[in-house]
LOFI-613698 format. One line per field, with one value per residue (C-alpha): residue number from 1; x, y, z. Coordinates in steps of 0.1 Angstrom, whole numbers, plus 5000, padded with zeros to 4 digits. Layout:
BEGIN
seq: [NUM:...]
x: [X:...]
y: [Y:...]
z: [Z:...]
***
This chain:
BEGIN
seq: [1:2:3:4:5:6:7:8:9:10:11:12:13:14:15:16:17:18:19:20:21:22:23:24:25:26:27:28:29:30:31:32:33:34:35:36:37:38:39:40:41:42:43:44:45:46:47:48:49:50:51:52:53:54:55:56:57:58:59:60:61:62:63:64:65:66:67:68:69:70:71:72:73:74:75:76:77:78:79:80:81:82:83:84]
x: [5001:5027:5045:5018:5018:5010:5011:5024:4994:4969:4981:4979:4945:4933:4951:4933:4898:4905:4918:4886:4864:4848:4870:4864:4882:4899:4922:4929:4907:4925:4956:4952:4935:4904:4900:4871:4863:4840:4831:4806:4786:4751:4744:4762:4767:4786:4810:4814:4819:4846:4864:4866:4892:4914:4947:4942:4907:4919:4946:4922:4937:4907:4874:4843:4828:4798:4783:4762:4744:4758:4736:4758:4739:4771:4791:4816:4818:4836:4806:4814:4782:4777:4744:4720]
y: [5001:5026:5019:5029:5063:5093:5075:5106:5129:5100:5097:5133:5137:5109:5121:5155:5140:5119:5149:5168:5139:5128:5095:5079:5045:5033:5006:4976:4943:4907:4912:4948:4947:4965:4991:4998:5035:5044:5080:5103:5118:5126:5107:5088:5119:5135:5104:5104:5141:5143:5115:5125:5151:5123:5122:5081:5090:5110:5079:5052:5040:5046:5031:5033:4997:5005:5031:5018:5031:5015:5019:5009:4984:4972:4999:4994:5031:5048:5035:4997:4997:4966:4972:4999]
z: [5001:5010:4978:4956:4937:4956:4988:5007:4994:4999:5035:5042:5027:5048:5079:5075:5072:5103:5121:5112:5124:5091:5092:5123:5116:5085:5077:5055:5052:5050:5028:5023:4988:5002:5031:5054:5061:5091:5084:5101:5074:5065:5034:5007:4984:5010:5013:4976:4974:4998:4986:4955:4964:4972:4948:4945:4934:4899:4897:4899:4932:4951:4943:4965:4964:4985:5010:5036:5066:5099:5133:5161:5186:5206:5223:5252:5256:5288:5310:5302:5279:5256:5242:5234]
***
């Protein structure tokens, strides 16, 4: 992953999204061919628009496979809660 073209630019872009709270969690799945991002966004259009500015999007290194709404049912949280 780090050997791919424009890694530094992509990493800086993603780190900025994380710093502002748009990307909550992210990382490679399995062998690293795919990545899972958990984002804080009102809808799929916002996710697609924000990721369109990633340098890897223009280089066809970033492809959005799916955007799905996620409802958190389990959360250890600070109080040790395990379900909602």
